[in-house]
C-alpha positions in Angstrom: 58.0 -32.6 61.8 60.3 -33.3 59.1 59.0 -33.7 55.6 59.3 -37.2 55.2 57.4 -37.8 58.6 54.9 -35.4 57.2 54.1 -37.5 54.2 54.2 -40.7 55.9 51.3 -39.3 58.3 49.2 -37.9 55.1 49.7 -41.3 53.4 47.6 -42.5 56.1 44.4 -40.8 54.7 42.7 -43.4 52.4 40.2 -42.8 49.9 37.4 -44.5 51.8 38.4 -42.0 54.9 38.0 -38.8 52.6 34.7 -39.8 51.1 33.2 -40.7 54.9 34.4 -37.3 55.8 33.1 -35.6 52.8 29.5 -36.9 53.3 29.6 -36.4 56.8 31.0 -32.7 56.2 28.2 -32.3 53.5 25.6 -33.3 55.5 26.6 -31.9 59.0 27.6 -28.4 57.5 23.7 -27.9 56.6 21.7 -29.9 59.2 22.0 -28.0 62.8 24.3 -30.2 64.3 27.9 -28.9 63.7 30.2 -30.1 61.0 33.2 -29.3 63.1 32.0 -31.4 65.8 31.1 -34.2 63.9 34.6 -33.9 62.2 36.2 -34.0 65.8 33.6 -36.9 67.3 33.4 -39.4 64.4 36.9 -40.3 63.8 37.9 -40.2 67.4 34.7 -42.9 67.7 35.9 -44.8 64.6 39.5 -45.0 65.8 41.0 -43.0 63.1 43.9 -41.7 64.9 45.2 -40.0 62.0 42.3 -37.8 61.4 41.5 -36.8 65.1 45.0 -36.0 66.4 45.3 -33.6 63.1 42.4 -31.8 64.2 44.0 -29.5 66.9 47.7 -29.6 65.5 48.6 -26.0 64.5 49.8 -27.4 61.0 48.0 -30.7 59.7 47.2 -32.2 56.5 43.6 -32.7 57.8 43.1 -28.9 57.8 44.2 -29.0 54.2 41.7 -31.7 53.3 38.9 -29.9 54.6 39.9 -27.0 52.3 38.2 -29.1 49.7 35.4 -29.9 51.7 34.5 -26.4 52.5 34.6 -25.9 48.6 32.6 -28.7 47.6 29.9 -27.7 50.1 29.8 -24.2 49.0 29.7 -25.0 45.3 26.4 -27.5 46.2 25.0 -24.3 48.1 25.6 -22.2 45.1 24.3 -25.0 42.7 20.8 -25.4 44.9 20.3 -21.3 45.0 21.6 -20.2 41.7 18.6 -18.7 40.8 18.5 -16.9 44.2 21.9 -15.8 43.8 21.5 -14.5 40.6 18.9 -12.4 41.7 20.7 -11.2 44.6 23.9 -10.1 42.3 21.3 -8.2 40.2 19.8 -6.6 43.4 23.5 -5.6 44.5 24.1 -4.0 41.1 20.8 -1.9 41.2 21.2 -1.1 44.7 24.4 0.7 44.1 23.3 2.2 41.1 20.0 3.8 42.5 21.2 3.8 45.9 18.3 1.6 47.3 16.9 -0.8 49.3 13.5 -0.7 48.4 13.1 -4.2 46.3 13.4 -7.5 48.2 16.7 -8.5 46.4 18.3 -5.2 47.3 17.4 -5.7 50.7 18.4 -9.3 51.0 21.9 -9.0 49.5 22.7 -6.3 52.1 21.4 -8.3 54.7 24.1 -11.2 54.0 26.8 -8.8 53.3 26.3 -7.1 56.6 25.6 -10.2 58.5 28.8 -11.9 57.2 31.3 -9.1 58.0 31.5 -9.8 61.8 32.1 -13.7 61.6 34.7 -13.0 58.7 36.6 -10.5 61.2 36.4 -12.7 64.2 37.2 -16.0 62.2 40.3 -14.4 60.4 41.6 -13.4 63.8 40.9 -16.3 66.0 39.5 -19.4 64.1 42.9 -21.1 64.0 43.5 -20.5 67.7 40.2 -21.8 68.6 40.3 -25.1 66.6 43.6 -26.0 68.1 42.2 -25.2 71.4 38.8 -26.9 71.6 38.9 -29.4 68.3 39.2 -32.4 70.9 36.6 -34.7 71.4 35.5 -34.1 75.1 35.1 -30.2 74.3 33.4 -30.8 71.0 31.0 -33.1 73.0 30.3 -30.5 75.3 29.7 -27.7 72.9 27.5 -30.7 71.1 25.4 -30.7 74.3 25.3 -26.8 74.4 24.0 -26.8 70.7 21.2 -29.0 71.6 20.1 -26.8 74.5 20.3 -23.6 71.9 18.0 -25.2 69.4 15.6 -26.4 71.9 15.8 -22.8 73.7 14.9 -21.3 70.2 11.8 -23.6 69.7 10.4 -23.1 73.5 10.9 -19.4 72.9 9.0 -19.0 69.6 6.3 -21.4 71.2 5.9 -19.1 74.4 5.6 -15.9 71.8 3.1 -17.4 69.6 1.2 -18.7 72.6 1.3 -15.4 74.3 -0.1 -13.9 71.2 -2.9 -16.5 70.8 -1.4 -17.7 67.6 -0.4 -21.6 68.3 -3.2 -24.1 68.3 -2.2 -27.5 67.8 -3.7 -29.1 64.5 -6.6 -31.4 65.7 -5.7 -35.2 66.5 -2.2 -34.2 66.2 0.9 -33.7 68.6 2.2 -30.2 67.9 6.0 -30.7 68.9 8.2 -31.2 66.2 5.5 -29.6 63.7 5.7 -26.1 62.5 2.3 -24.0 63.2 0.7 -23.5 59.7 0.8 -20.2 58.4 -2.8 -19.6 58.7 -2.3 -20.4 62.4 1.0 -18.4 63.1 0.7 -15.3 61.1 3.0 -13.3 63.2 6.2 -14.2 61.4 7.6 -11.3 59.4 9.3 -11.8 56.2 12.8 -12.2 55.2 12.9 -9.4 53.1 11.4 -7.2 55.9 13.8 -8.1 58.3 15.7 -5.1 60.0 19.3 -4.6 58.9 20.5 -4.6 62.7 18.7 -7.8 63.4 20.2 -9.1 60.4 23.6 -8.3 61.6 23.0 -9.9 65.0 21.9 -13.4 63.3 25.2 -13.2 61.5 27.0 -12.6 64.5 25.5 -15.6 66.0 27.8 -17.6 63.2 30.9 -16.7 65.5 29.7 -19.3 68.1 30.2 -22.1 65.3 34.2 -21.3 65.6 34.0 -23.8 68.6 33.7 -27.0 67.5 30.2 -28.6 68.4 28.2 -25.7 67.9 26.3 -25.6 64.6 26.6 -22.5 62.2 23.1 -23.3 60.6 21.9 -24.0 64.0 22.7 -20.8 65.9 21.6 -18.7 62.8 18.1 -20.7 62.2 17.7 -20.2 66.1 18.6 -16.5 65.8 16.3 -15.7 62.7 13.3 -17.7 64.8 14.0 -15.4 67.7 14.1 -12.7 65.5 10.7 -13.3 64.3 11.3 -15.2 61.0 9.3 -18.7 60.6 11.3 -21.7 60.1 11.6 -21.8 56.5 12.8 -18.3 56.0 15.1 -18.8 58.9 16.6 -22.0 57.0 16.7 -20.2 53.8 18.8 -17.3 55.4 21.0 -19.6 57.2 22.0 -21.5 54.2 22.4 -18.3 52.2 24.4 -17.0 55.0 26.6 -20.0 55.1 27.5 -20.0 51.6 29.9 -17.1 51.5 31.1 -18.0 54.8 32.1 -21.6 53.9 33.5 -20.3 50.3 35.8 -17.8 51.7 36.9 -20.6 54.4 37.8 -22.6 51.6 39.5 -20.4 49.3 41.5 -18.4 51.5 43.1 -21.5 52.6 43.4 -23.2 49.2 47.3 -22.5 49.1 47.7 -24.9 51.9 46.1 -27.6 50.1 48.6 -26.8 46.9 51.6 -26.5 49.5 53.3 -29.0 51.2 50.6 -30.1 53.5 48.5 -31.4 50.5 51.2 -33.6 49.3 49.8 -36.8 49.0 46.3 -36.1 49.9 45.2 -34.0 46.7 43.4 -37.0 45.3 41.6 -37.7 48.3 40.6 -34.0 48.5 39.1 -34.2 45.3 36.9 -37.6 46.0 36.1 -36.1 49.6 34.9 -32.6 48.0 32.9 -34.2 45.2 31.1 -36.3 48.2 30.8 -33.3 50.1 28.8 -31.6 47.4 26.6 -34.1 46.5 25.7 -35.1 50.3 25.5 -30.7 50.6 23.2 -30.8 47.7 20.7 -33.6 49.1 21.0 -32.0 52.6 19.7 -28.6 51.4 16.8 -30.2 49.5 15.9 -32.4 52.2 15.6 -29.5 54.9 13.9 -27.0 52.7 11.2 -29.2 52.4 11.5 -30.2 56.1 11.3 -26.8 57.5 8.0 -25.9 55.5 6.2 -27.9 58.1 8.6 -29.0 60.8 10.6 -27.7 63.4 14.3 -27.9 65.2 13.1 -30.2 67.8 14.8 -33.6 66.6 17.9 -32.0 66.0 18.3 -30.7 69.3 17.2 -33.8 70.8 19.9 -35.6 68.8 22.4 -33.2 70.0 21.8 -33.9 73.4 21.8 -37.5 73.4 25.0 -37.7 70.9 26.8 -35.0 73.2 25.7 -36.7 76.4 27.2 -40.1 74.9 30.3 -38.7 73.7 30.9 -36.8 77.2 30.8 -40.1 78.9 32.7 -41.8 76.1 35.8 -39.2 76.3 35.5 -38.0 80.1 
């Protein structure tokens, strides 16, 4: 596309669109409902053809714009978990110095590092190809529906495991679906700092599924964490910690796109979108940390089934 034509297309990214997409990215990146899927579906539903068409193009101003959203989301995660990351940095230093994994922070930082490697390799090799192939409304709707099934399957597996062990009892007078079993009723959960390294890597590998628009990174990692024996709270924490280096790397590696020709005419909108994404992400993680203290993935799974089914009908 000629340079003048490209700039003309870029000029169609308004500040309103940038802020809406920023808020959407910040929330759906952490809620287990797929940020990539929503970034495809919402512009298509709103008739924002300049954004929806840019999703699956080989080179697009929208892909440069997404760089800023990723950085804003990652900064929010670092800001929320700054004490944890400070401790993990210290754990990495002492682990290398002492050649030890005895302390919780030493073990957890290596869990994060090893679990991030597989998705990093696959993402570098195939992310661009998968995005251009599957970042289309109908494909995103189908994968969003599959995402809902995966979330519900994780909860069904958890409930069956607890029931077989005689650990799950519904609180008296309260329907248990959507509510996590209290700690004194579901004591079979393993602690995050006791998670075997191979299981941590397996959870990290599940992030590869999120390269398909419609599959949620946080959703599949939470589901994998629950299947590995973590409770909802630890599964969510591990998911958010795993997401931080992946999202930050995705933004920083493509930062040159934003400062190159693809970023011409949208850098102000990108800053606005990044700020919106950061604020929304900080609020989302604060909400979800509290949510998963007592609740489950059921509502998110049901939402994905409904939203995915509706969009399949709409875009079929």
